[in-house]
C-alpha positions as CSV (number, residue, x, y, z in Angstrom):
1,X,-12.5,23.3,12.9
2,X,-9.5,21.2,11.8
3,X,-7.3,18.9,13.9
4,X,-3.6,19.7,14.2
5,X,-1.2,16.7,14.4
6,X,2.5,16.3,14.5
7,X,3.6,14.3,11.4
8,X,6.6,13.4,9.3
9,X,7.1,15.2,6.0
10,X,9.6,14.8,3.2
11,X,12.1,17.4,2.1
12,X,14.9,17.2,-0.4
13,X,18.3,18.0,0.9
14,X,21.1,19.7,-1.0
15,X,22.1,16.4,-2.6
16,X,18.6,15.9,-4.0
17,X,17.9,13.0,-1.5
18,X,14.7,13.0,0.4
19,X,14.8,13.4,4.2
20,X,12.1,13.1,6.7
21,X,11.4,15.9,9.2
22,X,8.7,16.5,11.8
23,X,6.2,19.2,11.0
24,X,2.7,20.3,12.1
25,X,-0.1,19.5,9.7
26,X,-3.5,21.0,9.8
27,X,-6.2,18.7,8.5
28,X,-8.6,21.5,7.6
29,X,-8.3,21.0,3.8
30,X,-9.2,17.9,1.8
31,X,-5.9,17.7,-0.1
32,X,-2.9,16.6,1.9
33,X,0.4,18.2,1.0
34,X,2.5,15.6,2.8
35,X,2.7,12.1,1.4
36,X,3.8,10.6,4.8
37,X,1.3,12.5,7.0
38,X,-1.2,9.7,7.2
39,X,-2.3,6.9,5.0
40,X,-5.8,7.5,6.3
41,X,-5.8,10.3,3.7
42,X,-4.8,9.9,0.1
43,X,-2.0,12.2,-0.9
44,X,-3.3,14.0,-4.0
45,X,-0.5,14.6,-6.5
46,X,-0.4,18.2,-7.7
47,X,-0.9,18.9,-11.4
48,X,2.8,18.7,-12.3
49,X,3.6,15.9,-10.0
50,X,3.9,12.3,-11.1
51,X,3.8,9.1,-9.1
52,X,7.4,8.5,-10.1
53,X,8.4,11.2,-7.6
54,X,7.6,8.7,-4.9
55,X,8.0,5.3,-6.7
56,X,11.0,3.9,-8.5
57,X,9.7,1.5,-11.1
58,X,13.1,0.2,-11.9
59,X,14.1,-1.0,-15.4
60,X,12.1,-4.2,-15.4
61,X,8.4,-4.2,-14.6
62,X,7.9,-7.0,-12.1
63,X,4.1,-7.7,-12.3
64,X,2.8,-9.4,-9.2
65,X,-0.8,-9.5,-10.3
66,X,-3.4,-8.2,-12.7
67,X,-7.0,-7.4,-12.0
68,X,-10.1,-5.9,-13.6
69,X,-9.2,-2.4,-12.5
70,X,-5.4,-2.4,-12.6
71,X,-2.2,-4.1,-11.8
72,X,0.2,-4.7,-8.9
73,X,3.9,-4.1,-9.5
74,X,7.0,-4.8,-7.4
75,X,8.6,-1.3,-7.0
76,X,10.8,0.7,-4.7
77,X,9.2,3.3,-2.5
78,X,11.5,6.3,-2.6
79,X,10.3,7.7,0.7
80,X,11.0,4.5,2.8
81,X,13.6,3.1,0.4
82,X,12.0,-0.3,0.6
83,X,10.7,-2.7,-2.0
84,X,6.9,-2.6,-1.9
85,X,3.8,-3.7,-3.9
86,X,2.1,-0.9,-5.8
87,X,-1.5,-1.4,-6.8
88,X,-2.6,1.1,-9.5
89,X,-6.4,1.4,-9.8
90,X,-7.8,3.0,-13.0
91,X,-10.5,5.4,-11.7
92,X,-12.5,5.2,-14.9
93,X,-13.1,1.5,-14.1
94,X,-14.4,2.2,-10.6
95,X,-18.1,2.8,-10.1
96,X,-17.9,4.2,-6.6
97,X,-14.7,6.1,-5.9
98,X,-15.9,7.2,-2.5
99,X,-16.3,3.6,-1.5
100,X,-12.8,2.7,-2.6
101,X,-11.4,5.7,-0.7
102,X,-13.3,4.5,2.4
103,X,-11.7,1.0,1.9
104,X,-8.3,2.7,1.7
105,X,-9.0,4.5,5.0
106,X,-10.1,1.3,6.7
107,X,-7.0,-0.6,5.4
108,X,-4.8,2.2,6.7
109,X,-6.0,1.6,10.2
110,X,-5.1,-2.1,10.2
111,X,-1.9,-3.2,11.9
112,X,-1.6,-7.0,12.4
113,X,1.2,-9.4,11.5
114,X,-1.2,-11.5,9.3
115,X,-2.7,-8.5,7.4
116,X,-0.8,-6.8,4.6
117,X,0.2,-3.3,5.8
118,X,-0.9,-0.3,3.7
119,X,2.1,2.1,3.7
120,X,0.9,5.0,1.6
121,X,-1.7,6.0,-1.0
122,X,-1.6,8.5,-3.8
123,X,-4.1,9.9,-6.3
124,X,-3.7,11.6,-9.6
125,X,-6.3,12.5,-12.3
126,X,-6.6,9.0,-13.6
127,X,-5.4,6.6,-10.9
128,X,-5.5,5.7,-7.2
129,X,-2.2,4.1,-6.1
130,X,-1.9,2.0,-3.0
131,X,1.6,1.2,-1.6
132,X,1.7,-1.9,0.6
133,X,4.3,-4.1,2.2
134,X,5.7,-6.7,-0.2
135,X,4.8,-10.3,0.6
136,X,7.7,-12.1,-1.1
137,X,6.2,-15.6,-0.4
138,X,3.3,-15.1,-2.8
139,X,-0.3,-16.0,-2.1
140,X,-1.6,-19.2,-0.5
141,X,-2.8,-20.7,-3.7
142,X,0.6,-20.4,-5.4
143,X,2.2,-21.9,-2.3
144,X,-0.3,-24.8,-2.4
145,X,0.4,-25.6,-6.1
146,X,4.2,-25.0,-5.8
147,X,6.4,-27.7,-7.3
148,X,8.3,-27.6,-4.0
149,X,5.4,-29.3,-2.2
150,X,5.0,-33.1,-2.8
151,X,1.6,-33.8,-4.1
152,X,0.8,-30.1,-3.8
153,X,-0.4,-30.4,-0.2
154,X,0.5,-29.3,3.3
155,X,1.2,-31.6,6.2
156,X,-1.4,-31.2,9.0
157,X,0.9,-29.1,11.3
158,X,1.6,-26.6,8.5
159,X,-2.1,-26.5,7.5
160,X,-3.1,-25.9,11.2
161,X,-0.7,-23.0,11.5
162,X,-1.9,-21.4,8.3
163,X,-5.6,-21.7,9.4
164,X,-4.7,-20.2,12.8
165,X,-3.0,-17.2,11.1
166,X,-6.1,-16.7,8.8
167,X,-8.4,-16.9,11.8
168,X,-6.4,-14.4,13.8
169,X,-6.4,-12.0,10.8
170,X,-10.2,-12.4,10.3
171,X,-10.8,-11.9,14.0
172,X,-8.6,-8.8,14.1
173,X,-10.3,-7.2,11.1
174,X,-13.8,-7.8,12.5
175,X,-13.1,-6.5,16.0
């Protein structure tokens, strides 16, 4: 038996712009037909759909990071109209897709000011895509080695605040 829930969906209006509307979604099937219904599930792109229906890659690829399984780009999420980080994971390079999908589900449940928020997730034949909030300040390592910091170090008060934030995030995640 499936669970019914009231969720937001996306429709295109007469101008071709996407609008959100409230609909009822039945979770009986494995494939979601609504990209905004819940990040807890991965929206499976239909055979003729492409991630570019939801993501505006812009003219310049702004690469935020590269990893063994894919890259992270700065893009615009067409549904929320916000700049976001898009992580593209090549499924051929993943040994355990089920484990990755479980991780996406767990990440989708996190909501804390010191933990990056997963906004949406999509899947096609070759890739899993994770859309998360954009952290414009970069990572801690790059902040530490920034030329803006004398001798590449933090003063004690700044370091204390950063460690507090990290401890709060770890505590929250492990509750």
